[in-house]
FILUM-975507 format. One record per residue (C-alpha): residue number from 1; residue in one letter; chain; x, y, z. Coordinates in nm, 4 decimals. Example, Ala and Ser with C-alpha at 12.3 -4.5 7.8 and 13.67 -1.06 7.14 Angstrom:
<nodes>
NODE   n res chain        u        v        w
NODE   1   A     A   1.2300  -0.4500   0.7800
NODE   2   S     A   1.3670  -0.1060   0.7140
</nodes>
This chain:
<nodes>
NODE   n res chain        u        v        w
NODE   1   X     A   0.0000   0.0000   0.0000
NODE   2   X     A   0.2962   0.2282   0.0454
NODE   3   X     A   0.3482   0.2272  -0.3306
NODE   4   X     A  -0.0175   0.3197  -0.3882
NODE   5   X     A   0.0084   0.6163  -0.1522
NODE   6   X     A   0.3452   0.7321  -0.2888
NODE   7   X     A   0.2414   0.7219  -0.6550
NODE   8   X     A  -0.1349   0.7770  -0.6348
NODE   9   X     A  -0.1171   1.1223  -0.7943
NODE  10   X     A   0.0282   0.9666  -1.1111
NODE  11   X     A  -0.2060   0.6671  -1.1390
NODE  12   X     A  -0.4892   0.6825  -1.3913
NODE  13   X     A  -0.5252   0.3106  -1.4641
NODE  14   X     A  -0.4619   0.0250  -1.2221
NODE  15   X     A  -0.4035  -0.3217  -1.3644
NODE  16   X     A  -0.3771  -0.6279  -1.1435
NODE  17   X     A  -0.3161  -1.0003  -1.1383
NODE  18   X     A  -0.1731  -1.2533  -0.8969
NODE  19   X     A   0.2023  -1.2542  -0.8585
NODE  20   X     A   0.4150  -1.4241  -0.9624
NODE  21   X     A   0.1841  -1.6669  -1.1443
NODE  22   X     A  -0.0129  -1.4041  -1.3399
NODE  23   X     A  -0.3289  -1.6059  -1.2653
NODE  24   X     A  -0.6532  -1.4728  -1.1242
NODE  25   X     A  -0.6226  -1.3107  -0.7816
NODE  26   X     A  -0.7240  -1.5072  -0.4752
NODE  27   X     A  -1.0484  -1.3903  -0.3116
NODE  28   X     A  -0.9611  -1.1007  -0.0816
NODE  29   X     A  -0.6064  -1.0644  -0.2165
NODE  30   X     A  -0.6577  -0.7020  -0.3155
NODE  31   X     A  -0.9116  -0.5936  -0.0515
NODE  32   X     A  -0.6628  -0.3609   0.1202
NODE  33   X     A  -0.5645  -0.2050  -0.2122
NODE  34   X     A  -0.9275  -0.1534  -0.3132
NODE  35   X     A  -0.9953   0.0101   0.0255
NODE  36   X     A  -0.6958   0.2418  -0.0232
NODE  37   X     A  -0.8232   0.3299  -0.3711
NODE  38   X     A  -1.1655   0.4135  -0.2302
NODE  39   X     A  -1.0189   0.6131   0.0596
NODE  40   X     A  -0.8021   0.8169  -0.1773
NODE  41   X     A  -1.0947   0.9064  -0.4017
NODE  42   X     A  -0.9498   0.7177  -0.6993
NODE  43   X     A  -1.2040   0.7092  -0.9802
NODE  44   X     A  -0.9899   0.5755  -1.2635
NODE  45   X     A  -0.9975   0.2412  -1.4361
NODE  46   X     A  -0.9183  -0.0857  -1.2612
NODE  47   X     A  -0.8635  -0.3896  -1.4795
NODE  48   X     A  -0.7335  -0.7407  -1.4382
NODE  49   X     A  -0.4928  -0.9072  -1.6779
NODE  50   X     A  -0.4250  -1.2687  -1.5995
NODE  51   X     A  -0.4169  -1.6209  -1.7354
NODE  52   X     A  -0.7137  -1.7989  -1.5777
NODE  53   X     A  -0.6577  -2.1321  -1.4099
NODE  54   X     A  -1.0010  -2.2432  -1.5325
NODE  55   X     A  -1.1114  -2.3534  -1.8776
NODE  56   X     A  -1.3494  -2.0571  -1.9094
NODE  57   X     A  -1.2647  -1.7036  -1.7993
NODE  58   X     A  -1.6148  -1.6677  -1.6519
NODE  59   X     A  -1.5316  -1.9445  -1.4064
NODE  60   X     A  -1.2294  -1.7522  -1.2753
NODE  61   X     A  -1.4161  -1.4377  -1.1741
NODE  62   X     A  -1.5080  -1.5426  -0.8189
NODE  63   X     A  -1.2328  -1.3213  -0.6779
NODE  64   X     A  -1.4343  -1.0116  -0.7724
NODE  65   X     A  -1.7085  -1.0907  -0.5192
</nodes>
């Protein structure tokens, strides 16, 4: 979160994925980051770029709940 707070003023698009596997995030993995985004008033884009571990991308979206 330190990086978010240090560079927030420059961020207009946040892109995420699990590290280092580049698979879908685990449920709750980015909750603290999303809270920091909300608290900072961030209203830019947030996207996910990852290689799903499931046969269909739709089946890998549970982390968003």
